[in-house]
Backbone as ProteinMPNN parsed JSONL, in Angstrom:
{"seq_chain_A": "RGVRAPFIRLAKEGEVLSKDAYLGAGGFGAEIADQVDSAKVLAQLGSGATVVLQGLHRLWPPLIDFVRDVIDDIGHPVQANAYITPPN", "coords_chain_A": {"N_chain_A": [[50.802, -19.6, -58.621], [49.59, -21.822, -60.935], [49.892, -23.203, -64.133], [47.127, -23.981, -66.057], [44.587, -26.012, -67.765], [42.8, -24.459, -70.458], [45.374, -23.716, -71.498], [47.609, -25.335, -71.99], [48.686, -28.346, -73.781], [49.335, -31.552, -74.649], [51.007, -33.489, -77.35], [51.531, -36.267, -79.127], [52.814, -38.343, -81.759], [51.105, -37.267, -83.575], [48.881, -37.215, -82.377], [46.59, -35.662, -79.917], [47.108, -35.86, -76.611], [45.228, -37.41, -73.854], [43.603, -35.408, -71.222], [44.125, -36.117, -68.706], [46.678, -37.487, -68.859], [48.384, -35.451, -68.286], [47.585, -33.47, -66.415], [46.268, -32.538, -63.18], [45.023, -32.495, -59.676], [45.056, -29.679, -57.81], [45.975, -27.136, -55.462], [44.662, -25.819, -52.363], [43.098, -28.359, -50.591], [42.87, -29.75, -52.971], [41.168, -28.775, -54.774], [41.036, -27.749, -57.391], [40.877, -28.982, -60.337], [42.413, -28.998, -62.826], [45.031, -28.378, -63.094], [48.356, -28.466, -64.013], [50.416, -31.231, -63.738], [53.536, -31.469, -62.85], [55.224, -33.826, -62.781], [53.863, -35.568, -64.316], [53.93, -34.144, -66.871], [56.673, -34.021, -67.532], [57.42, -36.864, -67.552], [55.783, -37.498, -69.86], [57.04, -35.766, -71.683], [59.774, -36.86, -71.661], [58.888, -39.389, -73.021], [58.468, -38.569, -75.491], [56.503, -36.849, -76.223], [55.245, -33.774, -77.26], [54.96, -30.586, -75.739], [52.697, -28.172, -75.755], [52.089, -24.848, -75.272], [49.683, -22.742, -75.28], [47.978, -19.851, -76.242], [49.595, -17.749, -75.184], [49.56, -15.111, -75.67], [47.977, -14.056, -73.976], [48.843, -14.002, -71.554], [51.441, -13.095, -70.717], [52.769, -9.99, -70.151], [54.819, -8.607, -72.013], [54.562, -10.119, -74.339], [51.943, -9.901, -74.847], [51.869, -7.125, -75.573], [53.555, -7.22, -77.785], [52.124, -8.835, -79.506], [49.726, -7.27, -79.931], [50.861, -5.154, -81.297], [51.715, -6.431, -83.711], [49.179, -7.213, -84.654], [47.952, -4.523, -85.009], [49.947, -3.871, -87.255], [49.335, -5.821, -89.316], [46.776, -6.224, -89.413], [45.186, -8.333, -88.829], [43.734, -11.1, -86.939], [45.927, -12.405, -84.353], [47.765, -15.048, -82.682], [49.804, -16.33, -79.791], [51.791, -19.112, -79.541], [53.657, -21.692, -77.916], [56.01, -24.323, -78.52], [57.311, -27.192, -77.087], [59.437, -29.623, -77.883], [60.974, -32.748, -77.58], [64.297, -34.023, -78.349], [64.729, -35.768, -81.435]], "CA_chain_A": [[49.745, -19.792, -59.558], [50.008, -22.897, -61.804], [49.351, -23.377, -65.46], [45.885, -24.791, -66.218], [44.047, -26.082, -68.952], [43.429, -24.882, -71.67], [46.597, -23.117, -71.858], [48.642, -26.369, -72.426], [48.041, -29.527, -74.35], [50.474, -32.316, -74.941], [50.713, -34.158, -78.467], [52.431, -37.334, -79.449], [52.667, -39.035, -82.901], [49.993, -36.643, -84.289], [47.497, -37.173, -81.509], [46.506, -34.925, -78.773], [46.985, -36.69, -75.514], [44.102, -37.062, -72.868], [44.111, -34.213, -70.308], [44.65, -37.03, -67.591], [48.073, -37.749, -69.094], [49.432, -34.431, -67.87], [46.849, -32.679, -65.621], [45.84, -33.247, -62.079], [44.394, -31.586, -58.988], [46.12, -28.847, -57.144], [45.314, -26.071, -54.717], [44.339, -26.362, -50.958], [42.215, -29.305, -50.592], [42.921, -30.225, -54.333], [39.809, -28.444, -55.393], [41.409, -27.231, -58.823], [41.23, -30.145, -60.936], [42.791, -28.96, -64.174], [46.384, -27.927, -63.002], [49.596, -29.03, -64.688], [51.257, -32.029, -62.939], [54.878, -31.287, -63.517], [55.846, -35.185, -62.901], [53.307, -36.131, -65.722], [54.33, -33.683, -68.042], [58.064, -34.411, -67.656], [57.382, -38.099, -67.929], [55.535, -37.411, -71.133], [58.142, -35.143, -72.606], [60.719, -38.011, -71.848], [58.476, -40.534, -73.799], [58.365, -38.108, -77.025], [55.335, -35.934, -76.34], [55.508, -32.25, -77.385], [54.226, -29.655, -75.055], [52.109, -26.896, -76.504], [51.778, -23.812, -74.44], [48.599, -22.266, -76.05], [47.406, -18.452, -75.819], [50.548, -17.114, -74.312], [49.52, -13.668, -75.942], [46.923, -13.486, -73.076], [49.439, -14.376, -70.195], [52.691, -12.496, -70.421], [52.727, -8.639, -70.823], [55.525, -8.28, -73.113], [54.02, -10.765, -75.538], [50.637, -9.165, -75.23], [52.089, -5.774, -76.319], [54.088, -7.461, -79.179], [51.053, -9.308, -80.479], [48.986, -6.031, -80.325], [51.621, -4.368, -82.46], [51.575, -7.198, -85.025], [47.734, -7.108, -85.173], [47.938, -3.362, -85.739], [50.518, -3.804, -88.348], [48.883, -6.694, -90.435], [45.227, -6.114, -89.611], [44.52, -9.741, -88.889], [43.97, -11.708, -85.613], [47.157, -13.286, -84.16], [48.021, -15.563, -81.289], [51.305, -16.677, -79.851], [51.762, -20.413, -78.838], [55.005, -22.124, -77.894], [56.053, -25.807, -78.807], [58.619, -27.808, -76.729], [59.437, -31.002, -78.519], [62.092, -33.384, -77.173], [65.026, -34.401, -79.449], [64.514, -36.914, -82.067]], "C_chain_A": [[50.355, -20.754, -60.605], [49.285, -22.592, -63.138], [48.331, -24.249, -65.443], [45.416, -24.78, -67.715], [43.05, -24.954, -69.269], [44.568, -24.166, -72.27], [47.749, -23.928, -72.03], [47.829, -27.583, -72.75], [49.372, -30.272, -74.593], [50.031, -33.219, -76.281], [51.902, -35.366, -78.765], [52.096, -38.015, -80.782], [51.406, -38.658, -83.487], [48.728, -36.677, -83.629], [47.513, -36.343, -80.399], [46.28, -35.833, -77.562], [45.733, -36.376, -74.411], [44.616, -36.148, -71.7], [44.621, -35.226, -68.986], [45.9, -37.366, -67.752], [48.93, -36.585, -68.565], [48.782, -33.381, -66.787], [46.476, -33.376, -64.19], [45.267, -32.212, -61.129], [45.414, -30.79, -58.248], [45.296, -27.818, -56.231], [45.163, -26.772, -53.309], [43.125, -27.101, -51.094], [41.845, -29.998, -51.946], [41.495, -30.074, -54.938], [39.928, -27.952, -56.851], [41.925, -28.545, -59.594], [42.029, -30.233, -62.206], [44.219, -28.17, -64.15], [47.34, -28.896, -63.677], [50.127, -30.029, -63.586], [52.555, -32.243, -63.514], [55.473, -32.806, -63.781], [55.193, -35.804, -64.059], [53.936, -35.571, -66.895], [55.906, -34.115, -68.323], [58.307, -36.036, -68.083], [56.802, -38.321, -69.456], [56.393, -36.96, -72.166], [59.176, -36.271, -72.816], [60.173, -39.15, -72.657], [58.315, -39.93, -75.227], [57.452, -37.269, -77.291], [55.917, -34.469, -76.48], [54.494, -31.554, -76.477], [53.876, -28.412, -75.764], [51.501, -26.05, -75.499], [50.712, -22.957, -75.385], [48.184, -20.755, -75.45], [48.456, -17.601, -74.978], [50.383, -15.611, -74.522], [48.57, -13.162, -74.874], [47.539, -13.541, -71.684], [50.72, -13.519, -69.803], [52.746, -11.201, -71.105], [53.504, -8.241, -72.055], [55.192, -8.866, -74.49], [52.652, -10.153, -75.878], [50.814, -7.938, -75.96], [52.63, -6.132, -77.717], [52.957, -7.956, -80.202], [50.054, -8.295, -80.849], [49.57, -5.231, -81.505], [51.582, -5.187, -83.721], [50.164, -7.137, -85.626], [47.677, -5.77, -85.762], [48.809, -3.183, -87.057], [49.772, -4.628, -89.566], [47.413, -6.777, -90.514], [44.488, -7.369, -89.482], [44.701, -10.275, -87.356], [45.286, -12.537, -85.505], [47.17, -13.852, -82.831], [49.497, -16.204, -81.163], [51.102, -18.133, -79.016], [53.419, -20.817, -78.799], [55.093, -23.728, -77.897], [57.473, -26.31, -78.198], [58.527, -29.334, -76.862], [60.963, -31.545, -78.094], [63.004, -33.766, -78.625], [64.601, -35.679, -80.105], [63.077, -37.041, -82.493]], "O_chain_A": [[51.465, -20.54, -61.093], [48.287, -21.877, -63.23], [48.503, -25.316, -64.853], [45.677, -23.959, -68.595], [42.444, -24.492, -68.302], [44.667, -24.049, -73.492], [48.842, -23.392, -72.211], [46.729, -27.884, -72.286], [50.417, -29.636, -74.726], [48.878, -33.646, -76.349], [53.096, -35.155, -78.556], [50.898, -38.277, -80.888], [50.632, -39.526, -83.892], [47.675, -36.28, -84.128], [48.603, -36.29, -79.829], [45.269, -36.535, -77.54], [45.357, -35.227, -74.181], [45.779, -36.131, -71.299], [45.616, -34.863, -68.359], [46.457, -37.616, -66.683], [50.139, -36.763, -68.416], [49.509, -32.493, -66.342], [46.398, -34.6, -64.081], [45.001, -31.104, -61.594], [46.552, -31.232, -58.088], [44.071, -27.733, -56.313], [45.439, -27.95, -53.085], [42.152, -26.591, -51.65], [40.821, -30.662, -52.108], [40.824, -30.968, -55.454], [38.886, -27.761, -57.478], [43.05, -29.037, -59.511], [42.328, -31.331, -62.674], [44.52, -27.417, -65.076], [47.023, -30.074, -63.845], [50.261, -29.542, -62.463], [52.763, -33.004, -64.46], [56.108, -33.041, -64.809], [55.862, -36.535, -64.79], [54.411, -36.263, -67.796], [56.201, -34.544, -69.439], [59.229, -36.387, -68.819], [57.279, -39.194, -70.182], [56.541, -37.503, -73.261], [59.46, -36.634, -73.957], [61.023, -39.96, -73.027], [58.041, -40.708, -76.142], [57.372, -36.819, -78.434], [56.92, -34.087, -75.877], [53.314, -31.906, -76.462], [54.725, -27.705, -76.306], [50.497, -26.425, -74.893], [51.249, -22.499, -76.394], [48.096, -20.589, -74.234], [48.048, -16.807, -74.131], [50.934, -14.836, -73.74], [48.335, -11.954, -74.818], [46.876, -13.179, -70.712], [50.967, -13.296, -68.618], [52.771, -11.114, -72.332], [52.98, -7.643, -72.995], [55.447, -8.306, -75.556], [52.297, -9.938, -77.037], [50.052, -7.647, -76.882], [52.268, -5.498, -78.709], [52.861, -7.612, -81.38], [49.522, -8.359, -81.957], [48.929, -4.766, -82.448], [51.414, -4.59, -84.784], [49.956, -7.032, -86.835], [47.381, -5.703, -86.955], [48.408, -2.386, -87.905], [49.647, -4.102, -90.672], [46.834, -7.29, -91.471], [43.35, -7.513, -89.929], [45.657, -9.932, -86.662], [45.676, -13.25, -86.43], [46.652, -13.245, -81.892], [50.212, -16.52, -82.114], [50.38, -18.234, -78.024], [54.257, -20.308, -79.544], [54.24, -24.361, -77.275], [58.557, -25.955, -78.661], [57.814, -30.101, -76.213], [61.969, -30.855, -78.259], [62.5, -33.789, -79.748], [64.153, -36.601, -79.423], [62.697, -38.046, -83.094]]}, "name": "protein", "num_of_chains": 1, "seq": "RGVRAPFIRLAKEGEVLSKDAYLGAGGFGAEIADQVDSAKVLAQLGSGATVVLQGLHRLWPPLIDFVRDVIDDIGHPVQANAYITPPN"}
């Protein structure tokens, strides 16, 4: 199972990149148009783009539990994202 939009986006120099810059077709017959193209992502990362993994609190059970605990503790909505930024 691949990562799909909207759980990922890329940004560079303060601008969000077009989905065409990092997504592509996948699946049998390539009918799933919004899957991550790993070659495109690696090329963008190599050129200085930041990868933003969004909504991780919906995808990984340990993080789901952690976010629920934080919500219970502070009484406010919480979400978890991850940012992968190249050096420099």
